N, C-alpha and C positions, 0 to 999 in steps of 0.2 A: 477330419480328413486332411492329409498333408497335400500341399500343392505339388503338381508335377514339375520336377526340376527341369525337365527338358523344355517346358514352356518358358521357364525363366531364362533359358539360354537362346531363345528364339531370335532375340535382337540384342547384339552386344552393347547397345547404347541404352539399355533399360534404366540405367542409373540417372540418365539425364532428365527424363520426364518427371522424376521425383522432385526436381527442384520446383520452386514456386512458380506460379503463373506469371508473375512480373518478370522473373528471370527469363522465362521462355519467350514472352512477348518481346523483351529487350533483345534477345538473341536473334529473333526473326527480323526485327527492325534494323539491327546492325548488319545482318547479312544482306538485306535489301539496300542499305545505304552504300555498302561496298560494291554492289553489283552495277554493271554498266547499264543493264536493262532489267526487265521483269524476270522473276524466277518462279518456276513451278514448284509444286509440293515436294516432289522427289529431290530436286536440287536444294531446296530449303532444308529438307531433312538431312541431306548429306553435309551441308555447310554448318548446320547448327548442332548436329548430333541428337536431334529430337526425332522421335519415331514419326513415321508418315501419318499415322492416324491422329496423333496429337497436333502435328503441323496443320493437317487438313481442318481440324476442328478450330484451331486458333485463328487461322487466316480467314475462315468464314466469319467468326465473331468479330475480328478486327475490321473486316470489310463492312460488316453491318454497322459499325460505329465510325466508318469513313477514315479509319487509320490507314487502311490499305485500299487500293483500287484493283479490281479484277479485270485483267486484260486478256480475255480468252482463257488459256490454260496457265497463265502466269499471273503473278501479283507484283505490284509496285507500291511505293509509298504514296499515301493518300494526301489530298489537299488539307484535310483536317489537321494533320501534323504541322503544316506550315501556318495555319491559322492559329493554332495553339502556341507555336513558337514565337509569334509576334507579341505575345502577352507575357513572356518571361521577363520579369522586372529588370534583371541586370542587362539583358539584351536590349529591351525597349528603351530604357532610360539612357543607356550609353549611346545607342544609335541616334536617338533624337538629339542628344546634346552634341554629338560629334558631327552631325550632318553639315552645318554651315562651315565648320572648320575644314572638313574634307573638301567641300566645294571650293573654298578659297585656296586650299592646297593644290588641288588639281589645276585651277586657273593660274596659279603662280608658277607652277613647275611644268605644266603641259603633259604630265605623265599620270599613270594610274595610281589611285590612292586606296589603301586598305585599312580597315579597322578590324582588330581581332582580339580575342581573349584566350587565355590559357585554359585548357581542359585536359587534365591528365598529362600525357606526353605530347600532346598536339596543340596547335592553335586552331581555333574555330573562327572563321571569318564572318563577322556580323554585318559588314557592309563592304561593297566593292564599287568604286567609281572608276570606270574604264576610260582610257584615252586612246584615240586612234594612233597616236604617236608612240604608244607603249607596246611591249610584246603581248601577244594574245595568250596570256597565261591560263592554265586550266583551273582557275580559282573562281569560286562563286560563293554567294551568300550561303552560309551553313556548311561550306566545305571545310575540310581539315587538311593540315599539312604537319609533318613532324616539326615540333617546336625548335629543336636544335639545329635544323637545317634551313631556317628562315631568319631574315633580319628582324622581323617583328617578334618572332619567338624568342630570339636571343635578347632583345631589348626588354622583354617581360621577365625572362629568367634572370637577367642581371640584377634585378631588384626583388626577386622572389626569395623565399626562405631557403636556408641550407637544406632543409628536409625535401623541399620540392626539387631542388637541383640534384640532390643525391639520388632521388627516385629516377630522374631522367638518366643519370649516369649509370645507375644499376640496370636500367632497361637496355642499355647499349646505344651507342650513337651510330645508327645505320648510315651508310654512305648513300646519299641521294644523288650526288654528282661527284665527279672526280675531285672537286674542290671542297666538299663537305668536311668540316672539322669533325673527325671521328675518333679522337683519342681524348680521354678525360683530362689529362694535364693541359693540353692545348685549349680545350674548351673552357676550363676554369680560368686560364689566363685571358681568354677572349672576353669572358664576362667581366673580369676586372678592368680591362681596357674600356669596355662599354660604360662602366660606372664612372670612369675617369673623364670621359668626353661627353657623356650623356646621350650618345647616339650609337646605334648599331648599324653595321653594314653587312649586306649579303653580297659577297663578291663571287658570283656564279656558283654559290654553294648549294642552291636549290635547283638551279636549271642553267645549262650552258648558255652563255651570251646575255644573261639577265643579271642585273645588279639592283640593289635597293638600299635606301637609307630608312631607318626606323627609329622611333623614340617611344619611351614608355609613357603611359597615362596613369595618373594617381588620383585617389579619392581624397576627401577632406582630411582623412587620418594619415595621409602619406603612404597608404598601401597601394601597390601597383594593381590596377584593375584591367589593364589592356594595353594596346599599343597602336600607333599609327605608322604607316609606311608609304613610301613612294618608290615605284619600280620603273625601270626603263632599260633600254638596250645599253650594254656596257660601253659601246663606242659612240654613244650619242648623249647620254645623260651627264650633267655636271654634278658629280656626287657631293662636292663641297656645298654648292648652292642648295641641292636637294636636302642635305643634312641640316643646314641652317633653317630651311623652311619647315621641315617636318618637326624639328625640335621646338620651333616657335609655336607651331600649331598644337603640339602635344602639351606644352606648358599652358597655353591659353585654354585648352579643353580641361586640363586639370584644375585650373582656377575656376572655370565654369562649374565643374562638378562640386568643388568646394562651396561655392555660393549656393548651389542647389540644396546642400545639406545644412 
């Protein structure tokens, strides 16, 4: 007996649930990561393109395994994800090695210090040490920011492979603030300048009024594995001093990582 074709047209997103379970779970997690608060089944279905029945089944299973938390009629990311994230080798090892250098850097400069790694076209912040003298930035551990629009992202990209940089350029350089470098030619020249001086600057490119100095961190093989940055108000921070301090800290951390291997 042939299936009723009208049933196949019942939901225009029928092709989405045919993807694997991992893809669907990932889509739900990503939708919740981007949300300001919890999301209900209908909204998750709309944002992911997965049918409501599949979303309903998946969020129940994910909640049972503590990947999600049920808050009434909505769902949000669960504590189990945070617990698991602490055991990611790259994150754990780099964070542990960087902690004393980040503390020294904040004490030396008086401003907020960040540790981040590149993931796709974004930087993911592994650690954030805030300072009351620094701007209250919307950056937290596990948070993401477009790599091309941050000092720390540019520091990492300056020492990344051509393939990684080309992928960033191919995806477009979205304007985050009016000072964001958003043309490929200017961006390539900026990466070249960063390699020459060993330090990257964010001159209000990610947020008006905020500047930062950043430097890359390398492993024992000389491969860039992350970056350190110091951020402050544009009219209060001494960028030359901040740049010298962050570069010294990044070099020391790189040596530490080399000894650990």
